[in-house]
C-alpha positions as CSV (number, residue, x, y, z in Angstrom):
1,X,-0.2,0.0,0.0
2,X,2.8,2.4,0.9
3,X,4.7,1.5,-2.2
4,X,2.0,2.4,-4.5
5,X,1.3,5.7,-2.9
6,X,5.1,6.5,-3.1
7,X,5.5,5.7,-6.7
8,X,2.4,8.1,-7.4
9,X,3.6,10.9,-5.2
10,X,7.3,10.8,-4.8
11,X,7.9,14.4,-3.7
12,X,5.0,14.3,-1.2
13,X,5.8,10.9,0.2
14,X,9.5,11.8,0.9
15,X,8.5,14.8,3.0
16,X,5.3,13.5,4.8
17,X,5.7,9.8,4.8
18,X,6.2,9.7,8.5
19,X,2.7,11.3,9.0
20,X,1.0,8.2,7.2
21,X,-1.2,6.2,9.5
22,X,0.5,2.9,8.6
23,X,4.0,4.4,9.4
24,X,2.8,5.9,12.7
25,X,1.2,2.7,13.8
26,X,4.1,0.5,12.5
27,X,6.7,2.8,14.9
28,X,4.1,2.8,17.7
29,X,4.0,-1.0,17.6
30,X,7.7,-1.4,17.3
31,X,8.2,1.0,20.3
32,X,5.7,-1.2,22.4
33,X,7.6,-4.2,21.4
34,X,11.1,-2.8,22.2
35,X,10.7,-0.4,25.1
36,X,14.4,-0.3,26.0
37,X,17.1,1.7,24.4
38,X,19.2,-0.8,22.4
39,X,22.2,1.1,23.1
40,X,22.0,1.9,26.9
41,X,19.1,0.0,27.9
42,X,17.0,2.7,29.4
43,X,13.4,2.9,29.3
44,X,12.5,6.6,29.4
45,X,12.4,8.8,26.3
46,X,12.5,6.2,23.6
47,X,12.5,7.3,19.9
48,X,12.1,4.8,17.2
49,X,15.0,5.4,14.7
50,X,15.0,4.6,11.0
51,X,18.3,2.7,10.1
52,X,18.1,3.6,6.5
53,X,16.8,7.4,6.5
54,X,13.1,7.9,5.1
55,X,14.6,10.4,2.6
56,X,16.6,7.7,1.0
57,X,14.1,4.8,1.2
58,X,10.5,5.9,1.9
59,X,9.2,2.7,1.0
60,X,11.1,1.4,4.1
61,X,9.3,3.9,6.5
62,X,6.8,1.3,7.9
63,X,9.3,-1.7,7.8
64,X,10.0,-3.2,11.2
65,X,13.5,-4.3,10.1
66,X,14.4,-0.7,9.7
67,X,13.6,0.3,13.0
68,X,15.9,0.3,16.2
69,X,14.7,1.8,19.7
70,X,17.2,4.6,20.9
71,X,16.7,7.1,23.9
72,X,16.7,10.7,23.6
73,X,18.5,11.2,27.0
74,X,21.4,10.7,27.2
75,X,21.4,11.2,23.4
76,X,22.0,7.8,22.1
77,X,19.7,8.7,19.3
78,X,21.8,11.5,18.2
79,X,25.2,10.0,19.0
80,X,24.8,6.5,18.0
81,X,22.0,6.9,15.2
82,X,23.1,10.0,13.5
83,X,26.8,10.1,14.6
84,X,26.2,13.6,16.5
85,X,24.7,15.4,13.3
86,X,20.9,15.2,12.7
87,X,21.6,15.3,8.8
88,X,23.8,12.3,9.0
89,X,22.9,8.5,9.5
90,X,24.7,5.3,10.9
91,X,24.2,2.4,8.8
92,X,25.7,0.3,11.5
93,X,23.7,1.3,14.2
94,X,22.7,-2.4,15.1
95,X,26.1,-3.7,15.3
96,X,27.3,-0.8,17.5
97,X,24.3,-1.6,19.8
98,X,25.1,-5.3,19.8
99,X,28.7,-4.5,20.7
100,X,27.8,-2.4,23.5
101,X,25.4,-4.9,25.0
102,X,27.9,-7.8,25.1
């Protein structure tokens, strides 16, 4: 369903794909299944982070395999997920979190 919408409206979907009901529902469900930060293990201030950014792959915006839970405080989302720059992304975020939890 999302793929057809993306193909018909590429610019709109890239800018607004996070507002789609199916994407919001998928992110909320993922957050319920994974309530802890994958990096530090905290339970407060959890964000669902897209491993492959929505701007690069809008068709993966609602894919559970593209999500990881990271907390806002102490800035795991920014530091681990975005390498300290919100415009950047870290494709190895899963591996980094696995190394931290060993």
